[in-house]
N, C-alpha and C positions, 0 to 999 in steps of 0.2 A: 504493499499498501504505499501511495508516495507520500503520504502526511501522516498516517494513521499508525506506522509501527508496524511492528508482527506479533499476531496470539498465535500462543503455542497452545494446543491442547494437552491438557495434563494426564488425560488417558492415552493417548495415542502418541504424543510426543512431536503431532504432525504442526507445522507452521501454515499460518494464513494471511492474508490481509483482512481487514474488517469486513468486506463483503462476501469474501468465501470464509470467513469464520461464522457468519451468521448462518450460512446455508448449512455449513459443517452441523452447526448445531441442531437446524431445525431436521439435518438427516439423522443424525446418530443419536442426539438427547443426550451429549455429552457437553457438562455445564460449567467446568472448572478449566479457565485458560490463564496462562501467565502471557501479558500483554508487556511486551519489550520496545522501548522508544528512546530514541538515541538523538540528543539534541547538540550539534556541531557549534563549536566556538571557531569560526574560520577567520584566519588574520588577511586583511586584504590591505592594498596600499592605502595610507592616510593622506591628508591634504601636506602634511607637513614631511612625509617621506616616511612616518614611522607607519605602525600596523594598527589598526583599528579592529577590535572583535566586532564579529558581526553574526549572531546567533541565527540558526535556521533550523528547521528539522530534517534530518537526516533521512534518504530514500533505504528503506531495509529491503530487502529482493529476498524472497523465498526460492525464485527460481532463475532470473534473471539478474546478473549481477552487473553493473557499468564497469566502466575503466578507471573510473575516480580512484584515484590511491587515499584510500582512506587512513593508510598509515604515514601519510606525508606528515612533514615537521611542520608545514604551513597549517595544520587542522588541531584543534583539541576537540575533546568530547564530555559530555555529559550525558551519563545514562541513567534513564529510568525505567523501573519496572514495577508492575502492579498485578494483582490478582483480580482477576473479573469473574464473578459466579452469575450465571443464567438462572433463571429468565430475568431477573430483576435488574441485571446490569450493575451487580452490587460490586466495590471496588475496594480492594485493601492492599493500602501502599505496602511495599516491601524496602528492607525487613520487616518482619513483624511477626515476633515469636510469641507474642501474648494472647493472640486472635486467632493461630492457626495450630492445627494439630501438628505434631513432631513429623509425620510422615509427610505431608505436604511441606514442610519447612526443608527437609532433608530434599525433596525432588527439586524443589524449586532452586537452593543451591547447587544442587548437580545440574540443573540448567544453565544456570548462571555463571556457572564456572566452567561448562564443557568446553573442551577444542573445538574450534569449528571443523564441522565435515569437510568444507571445502580444503582445509589446511591438512587433513589428514590425507588427501586423495595426492599431494603435493610430493615430490620426491623430498629425501632426506637432506639431500644438498643445496636446497633451495632453503631449508631450516637454518644449516649452518651452512652461511654466505663466505664466501673467501674474502679476507682481508688485505686491503692495499699493503703490500712490502714497505718496510720503512726505508729500503734502500732503492725503492723505484725513482723517487724525485734526483735524489745526489746520486745516483749510479754515473761513475766516469768510464768513459767507454774510450778503449786504446785505439789512436788513430794509425792502424798498422795495414790499412791497405788490403784487410780479408775481407773477400767476396763469396758469398755462400751459393753455389749451384742449386738449382732446383731440383736436382735427382742425383744419384750416384754417390751418395752421402756413405761415408764408412768413419767407424773411429780411429780418430789419429794415434792411439797406441795398440788397437789390437785389430782384427778383421772381421768385428761384429760390424752386420748393416741394417740393425734393427734396435730398437730401443736407444736411441741417440739423442742428446742432448747439445743444444748450441748454448755456451757460456757468452751472455751478454756483456761482458767486458772485453773480453779478447776474440771471440768468435771461434773458439775451439770447438771442435766435435768430437763427440767423447760418449760412450758408452753409460747408461746407466748403472744401478745397482742390479745384482741378483736377487731372485727371488726364492721362496723357501724350497720349490724343486730344482734349484741349481739351475733356472734358466734366467734369460732376461739382460744380462750384461755381467761385464766384469768391474764394476764400480769407478771406472775411472774418472767419470764426471766428480763423483764425490773426493777421490784422491786429488783430482785437480784444484779443488777447492781448498784443501788442506794445504796445499804447495803453495797458491797463490791470496787466497783470502777473498777469491772474485765470487760474489755471493749468488748472483741468479742466473737460471739457466730455463730457455723455452726447450720445449720437445719438440721435435721436429715432426713432420707430419700430423700435427694439432693446428697447426696456423691456418685460421680462415679470416674473410672479410669482418668474422664478429669476434674474433681474438685467439687465445692461444692457451695451450698448459705453461704455467711458470712454476717453478721450485724455487724456492728460497733454500739454500744450504745452511745459511745463517741461522734463519727462525726456523729451520725444520720442518717444513710445511709448505702445501701447496699456497699460492698467493696470488693476487691480483698486481698486473703491471700497469697504471692508469697511462703509462708512455708507452706501450708497447709497441705501436706503429712507428713511433722516432726510435726505437732502441732497435728493431730490425731493420729500417731503413739505412741505419749507422753500416750495414754488412750487405746493402744492397738488394734488399727484400722490400717490397711494396705490397703489403697485406691487403690494402684497401683497393689494389688494381689486379691483383694477381688470380689466375684460373684456378679455380677450386678442385684440384684433383689430388689423390693420395699424396704424392710429393707437390703440391700446388703453390710451388713459388717462382717468382720469376725475378730476372735482374732488373733494377731500378733504372738505367740508364736506357733500356731499349724501349721501342715504341709500345706504349700500353696498348695489350690486346684487348678487344673487346669481347668481355668474357660472358658464359651463358647467365651466370649472375645478372650481370648489368642489362644485359638484351631483354631478358625476362622481366625484372622487374621495374625496366624501363628507367635506371639509373641515368642521372646528368640531364633529365628534360624534366622541367617544373610543372607537375602534375595539378592539377585543380581537384582539390577536396569536392565531393560529393555528399549530398545530405538528404535525409527525408524517406519515405516510405522505399525499400528495397535498396537501400543504398548503407545498411547497416554492417559495420564490420564486427569480428570475433575475436575476441582475445586468444593470444597461442597460451596454451596451457603447459607448454613446454614438449617440443616435438608432435604439437598436435592440430598441426597446417594441413595435413592430407583430411581430416575429418572438417576443417573450417572450408577448405577448397572443394569439396564434395558437398556440402551442407549448402553453399551458396548456390551451386548449380540446381541441386534438387528443388529448392524453395522459388526458382525462376520459374518453373514450370507450372503452368495453372492448374494442372490435375491436382498437383499436390499442395497448392496452395488452398485450392476447393475442399481438399479431403481434411486438412488438418487446419488451418486458420477461418475456413468458411464454418466448419464444424466446430468451432473451437468452444463456444457455450454449452452445446450438447455435449461433448467431450468431458468437459470440466463436471456438467451435470452429473453424468454417469462414470466419473471415475472413481474406482477402487477407496476405500479409505487410506490407503498408503498410495497417494497419485507418484511418489519418487521411482517406484516400480512397475509404473504402467508405460508402455511403450508409446502409447496413442497420445497420451497426455504431455509427455514428455516433447514429442513431436509438435505438438500444438502449440507448446510453449517457444518452442525456438522457434517455429515458424511465424509466431506472434512477434517475438524479438525481433527478426529480420525483416518483416514487411510491416509493422505499426508506424514507423517515423519515431517512435518515442524515443529511441536510444539513438539517434541520427539526427542532432539537432547543430546548426551553426552556432559556433561561439558567440555569446554577446559581446557588445563593445567593450563591457569592463574586462573580460577574461582578455579580450586581443592587446588592451593595454597593460595589464598584467603579463604576458607573455613577453611583449617588447619589453618590458622591465627586467623580466627574466631574462633575457635575450632568447628566448625561444622563438626561432624565427618560423618554425614548422605549426601550424595550427593543430591543435590536439583533439584528435576525433575521440568520440565517446566508443559507443560499441556495447556488447554484451560476452559475457565470461561463460561459455557452456558448461561449465563443470559437472552439473548435475546431471545433463545429456550424456556426455561423454563417459560419466559413471555409471549410468544404468546401462548405454549400450554397448560399452566394454566389457559389462558384467561378466565374470567366467569364460572370458575369451582370453586364451594364453598370450597374444599378441598384443591386440588394442586395449587390454586391460594394464599394460605396461605405458613406461613414461618415453619409450624408444620410437624412433621415427618408424613408418608404416608405408605401405603401398598403399594409394590411392583408389587403385582399381579394384584391389583386395576388399576396402572398407567399402567400395560402392555396391560390391555382392554382398557383403556381409549384411548391409542396411536394407538392401532389395530381399533379403533373405526375411530379415525382422518385419517387413513390412507385409509379403506374404503371410507371414504366421500371426498376424494381429492385423485383421481386416477391420476396416473402419467403414460403416455403411454399407450400402450397396455399391459403391466404385471403389475399386482396389487401384491405388494410383501407379502401382507399378504396371499395369498393364499396359501402359505408353511405351515399355521397354521391350516387352515380351515378344519374342518371335521365334519362328520356327525354320530349324536349320534342315534340311534335307540330306542327308549323307550318301552317296551312292559308292557301293564297295563292290569291286570287281575281280572275281578270281583269274589269274592271269592265262591260268593255265588251260581252266573248263570254259573260260568266257563268260560264265555265269556271274548275276550280278545280284545285291540285295541293297534293296532301298530301307532305310532306316530315318526316322524324324527324332529331333532332341529340342529341348526349351532351350533358349539361350538370351542372353539380355546385353553380350558387349560381342561388336564384333572386331575383333583380333586381328591385325594385319600386320604381315611379316615385312620387316625392314631388308628390302632388295638392295642389299648393299653391292650386287654385281652390277646395279644399273645406273651407280654413280654418274653424274655428266661432268664431273671434274676430275677424273680418273688420273691425269696424269700430274695435277697440283697434288693430290693425297699421295701418290708415290714420291715424289720430291720433297714433300714434308715431312715424310716417314723417315727418309733416308737424312734429311738434314738434324732429325730429331734424335737420331741413333749416333749420329756424330757427334751432335753437343752431348748427349750422355757420354760418350764415350770419354770426351773433352773435358767433362765437369765444365762444360759453358751451359749459359742459358739458352731454354729454347726456342726454335724459330716461332713465328707468330703462327698462332693456330689457323690450321684448313677444314676444315666443315665436311664433308661427303653431303653433296646435296644428291637428293633420293628424288625422282618424279613419284608423282602420288599414283601415278597410272600403273608404274613399275610394282607398286606393293598392292594394288587390287589386283593386277594380274597375277601376282604371287599365291594370294589369297585363293584362287579359284583354280589354281594348276592342282593336277593329282598328287599325291602324296604316297610313299610307300608305305604298307602297314605291316610294322615289326609283328612276327611270329603270328602271321596270318595261319587261320585254320580254315580250310576250305570243306564246307557240309557236302559239298557235291562230290570231292574228292575223299571225304572221310580221312584227312591227313593235312599236314602243314603244307603250305604252298605259297607262290608269290601273290600278294595283293596290292590294289589300289585303291586310294579312296578319295574323291572329289565331295566337296559342300558347296552349296547352294542355299538361298534364300526361299524356304516353302512358304515363308509370309513377310512382308515389311512391317517393320513397327512404326508408330505414331512417333516415337522419337529416336532416332540411332546414336548409339553411342560406339563411338570407333577408337580402339586403343593401339597406339603404334607400338609394337613391341621391342622397344628401344635397351630392355634388359636383358641380358644374357650370362653366360658364365664363360670363365678363362679356364684354361688349361689346370691351374691351380683350384677349383672350384669356387675360387671367389667372384661373388656377383659383380658384375661390370654394366657400364652403360654404353650404347651405341651414340656418340657424340654426332646426330646427323641432322640436316634439315631437309623439311618434306613440305612441298609446295603442297597443301591442303588447299581442296579449292571452296569458293564461297558456298558455292553452287553444287551440288552432286548428284548425279543420277547412276542407281546400280540397277536398274529395270533388268539389264542382260543377265543379270546374276539370279533371276528368277527360276526357281526349280521347274522341271518338266516333268517328273516323275517316270514309271516304267514307259519304255519307248517301243514301238513296234520292232519287232525282232530280237528284243532282250528277253534272255530265260532266267528266271529268277533262280537264286540259289535254295537248295531244300533248307526248310526250317527244321533244323537238327542241332542239338547244343552238343558242345565237346564233352565227351565223355571225362569221368571221374575215376582215375585210376587208383586203386585203393592198394597199395604195397605189400607183401606179405612181411616184409620184416619192419616192426614196428618202431624202428629206430628212425628207418626213412621217413620223412615228412610226406602227410597228405597232402596231396596239391595236383594242378591240372597238368597235362602233357607239357607245357611250356615252363612250369618250375621244375619238372624231372629231367628235362631234356637239359634245363638251363638253369640251374641252381644259383646262378648270380640273380642280383637286381639289374633291369635294364635300365641303364644310366641314361641313356638318350631320353626314355619316356620321363625319367624323373626331372632330367632339365627342362624339358616342354612344360610340365606341370610350374617347374620352378620359377620360370619366365614369366609365368600368369601371376606371379606374386607370392604362390602357397609357400608357407615354411618349407625349408629343404628335408627336414626330417620327416613330415606329413607326406611329402612326395614320395620318400622311397617307402613307408609304410604303404602308402597307396600302392604302388606299382609291385611291392612283394605280396600283398593280402591280394590281388587281382589276378596273380599268376603269370605276371609279365607278358599280358595280352593287349598292353598298348595305353597310350595316353589317355583315350578316348573313357575306354572303361576305368582306370584309375582316377580321371577327372570325377566320376559318378560316385566313387567310394569316397573321396576328399567331400562334395556335397553333402555326401549322408552324414559325414562324421565330423564335420569341422567345427561342432558345437560341443564337441566331446571335451573334457577337462585336459586328458592327456593326449589331445590331437597331435600336437607339437615337439612332443616326448620323443627320445629317441629310441629306433625300432629294437624291440627284443624278441629274436627269433623263437618262439614258442615250440612246445613238445608237441609231440604227436596228437595227442588229443583234442589242444587247443588249435592248430593248426586245422582238423577238420571242422570244428566249430566257426574259425574265422570262413574257410571256405563256403560252410554253407551260408554263413549272412551275408556274404557277398553275392553270391549265386542262386540262392534258393535253394540251396541243397537239393539240386537236381540228383535223383537217382538214390537219396538215402531217405530214408523214415524219419523226417521231421515236421510232422503235422503238429501244429501249435495248440497247444490246450483249448478246450471248448469254450473254457469260461472266459479266457481272456479274448477268443474272439466275437464273444457276446458281447461284451463290455464295448469295445470298439465299434462294433455294429450298432449299439445302444447309443450311440454320440452322432450317429446318422451318417457313418460311412457304409460302404457295400463288402458285403461277407468278402468277396475274392480279394479287393484291397487291405481288407484286415488280414487275413493269413499271409499275403505277400508282405506287409510291413514285419510281419511278428516273425516269418521266418527270416528275413533282411537282417533283425535284430537278435537274434536268436532268443525268441520269444522274453525279449524285455518289454515290458507294456509302455513304459515313459518313453524309452528311445524308439519304439513303433509309431508313435502318435508325432514325435519328432519327424520320423522319416517320411510319414504320408506327408506332411506340410512341406518337407524339403524336396518333393518328387511331384511338382504338380502335372509335370507330362505323362505322370500315369494315372491322371483324371479320367484319361479315352479307356482306361479298362472298367470304368466301375459299369453296372448296370444300368442300362435304359430306362426310360419312360417313370421319372419321377415327376408327379404332379406338383402345381404351384404351392398347395397348401402344406406340403412335405418340405418345400425350401425354405419356408418360415422359421421351419425348427431346425434345418441342417446348419450344422456349425461350419461348412464348407460353401452356402450358398451365394457366395458373394464370384466363387470362382466358375460354378456353373451358371451364372447367370444370363451369358449371352450365348454360350455354344450347348448348353444342356450337358450331356454326358459324351459329347463327342470327343471332348479332349479340352488342353488347357485354354482359355480364354484370349483369344488373340485381339488385336486392332489392324488387320490387315487392309493395303491400300497400295498406292503408286509408291515407285521405288524413286522417286525424286525429292530431294532434302535441302534445306539453306541451315548454314553454319550458325549458330548463336551463342556459342560458349566453348570454351578449352580450357583446360587444365594442365600447367607447365612444370616440370620439375627440373630443380636445378641440385646438382651433386652426380656422384660418381654410382650411387647404387638406390635402390629402394630404402635401405635401412639406414639410410644417411640424407643430408641435404634438406630442401624447402622445396614448399609445393605454393603456387601462386595462380589465381582463378581470374580469367577474361570473360566477359558477359557482354551480349550486345542489347542491350536497352535504350527504350526511346529511339533508335535510329543511330546510336551510338556506343563504341566500345566502353567499358567501364574496367577497371584492375579492381580485384580483391584481394589484398597483400595484408592477410589478417585483420588489423583493427584500420589500417589504412585502406578508404576506399575513394579512388579517383577517377576521373576522366582518362582514359588512355590516349595517348598519341600515337605510341608506335606499338600498336598489339602484334606481340611475336607470335603470330599463326604459323610460322614454320618449325617452330621449336615446342610444340604442345605434344603433350603426353597423352592425354586423353581428350577427345571431341566428343562436342553436343551438335546433333544437327536434329531439325524439325522438319515434318514433310510439309512440302509443298501442297495446298489445295488444288485439286485437278480443276 
């Protein structure tokens, strides 16, 4: 509540504004509330140059927190707490131990002294902020002519090439101390300090435009160096202009290269801040820019605006007693924060004057802090619940999965992304074919590096780069591969070899090829450029390429045609399960028996999609090395499990049999689910055949079977037909069947002509690091969303994007 403070129910310990508190009272009958109100004494510039106290009520937010720095030294507080008793609205000021029972007093004290849940979500490193080193301001640097190359570093006292530290006094590059397991270094950097007394060193490989890891040998702890840019420049390292790579340094006296960071963030261009509905920024909670970028794109789509913001009163009225654990409530709150304009207002004249006096030349935009949303949506997810950087494409699919499992009204907003892919698989020996369909939400385009239009420049650049690295000179100016979009589109539709293809026509392994086409075109087409790959050392890497993405896209030629005249279908026979006589030999499929290893090529294909490496290995293992497509389905079915990203543990004989049954429905084995479990799922509105399939796929785990049903919307086509309208009202999945009945997943097919309206760009060397920025086209012009900064874009870098959003052009 903007002025009324926060009301906390003493029975449920949920907080409300005044209006929602009264609604909660009428709804639940809970009659005791703790009223918290904060009065802020704010220092503002006075006429005589001093500070005049200004008293005002602070805005206390239950779900949306502005970017105001409430811990600023310019603010002082006075807190007020009362106990409110309904229905008479009787007030008792706190503390008051005379009128209140001991239990109520204890509960009030616990609430008032509790640590903020938002702070609990923050990493410990934020609570223990690094202190500026006492040596930083007075550090003396020797004028010895030392210049640090961008790569090829080696300890000057041994041959180690990792865990290297640059001494900021004399420029010596020395290895760090050893770790408890004997690795890490030989401690030459510490020995050098003991010999010379030079106190500060920076770790090579950690330098970015945002800072670096600095250690003080004298203070014996990591420290901040407020003058790090100046100290690095002394040795030829321009941290503000350098390219951000693993060894992202550049010599200070070469021509400044235009880095990916500068282009995508439109650095060096004065951008005009944007304010109002739809122009609200989001605070970075610590590597949460992937979430910010995706949600800005999602809530620029009218279907999502209508489903959550348009239905906000109804969602709030019917929200559960604990709205912090309700997906639709959290989506509605976030959408309201982004679209209402309440948290995106231009600064007042008095604030501008204050900024000028503080020498803050950049207007401070407000915005929202999506802490509660992130806490809920990442709950129990091994990756998104951490404070590490994540893949925006993987988060997009995770969000769509939650939207599918939490229907809101009759309209499912994720319908706009859903499309059907027709896959044609042909046995090269028998020439017979099989047509299958699957549901997808993203069109993944491979990067056709062989089609680069500047191959000569790339070859020359690579030669110069290697020569510079060998001679320990600064690298040449970057040359980025220019890839035609048409080449990527052609690579998407070209036939691909199917690894370990089992031909049902031959009843044996054979060579097979697969091609993919669109069986339907979505309302909104999401295109991912597959820039991320793996090197020979299995370290994720990113292809630094420029793709000429079109503003208008026509993919009508990719429409699927189905079985053609003269084509003969492959028999519908599943591969046999071979049970070995020796129980020490693992039960598996032919591909596993013939290939006891894990198909690393399939693992790489899945990892390029952004899934955790260990999860990809498990998926390929448990699906018998039958290819990335089969393993992908396993990932979708198991990605919500707590141990999803845990390392693969090769199970014993009985466990493998169970896993094989879970994946393939136990073909040939007696794995009929218990009838009582089937009856429970049928009672929820699902058909018998789907209930049996779900239980078989989850080894008769009822809870996981329900999750499996919601994560496999493409299997709706296997439901029994003829559901009448009355039954749909009681069907938990009525929204999925609303348009197509029992014929399959709901789609919004149409023409294949699209127009670009947004894209998400990534800066950095892998999905595990770097930064995401979103560009959206609104009201006829491009706008950049860079966390809290929302500005009119002057040079939208459409060729460097990672995920692109297109909307269908009406016929």
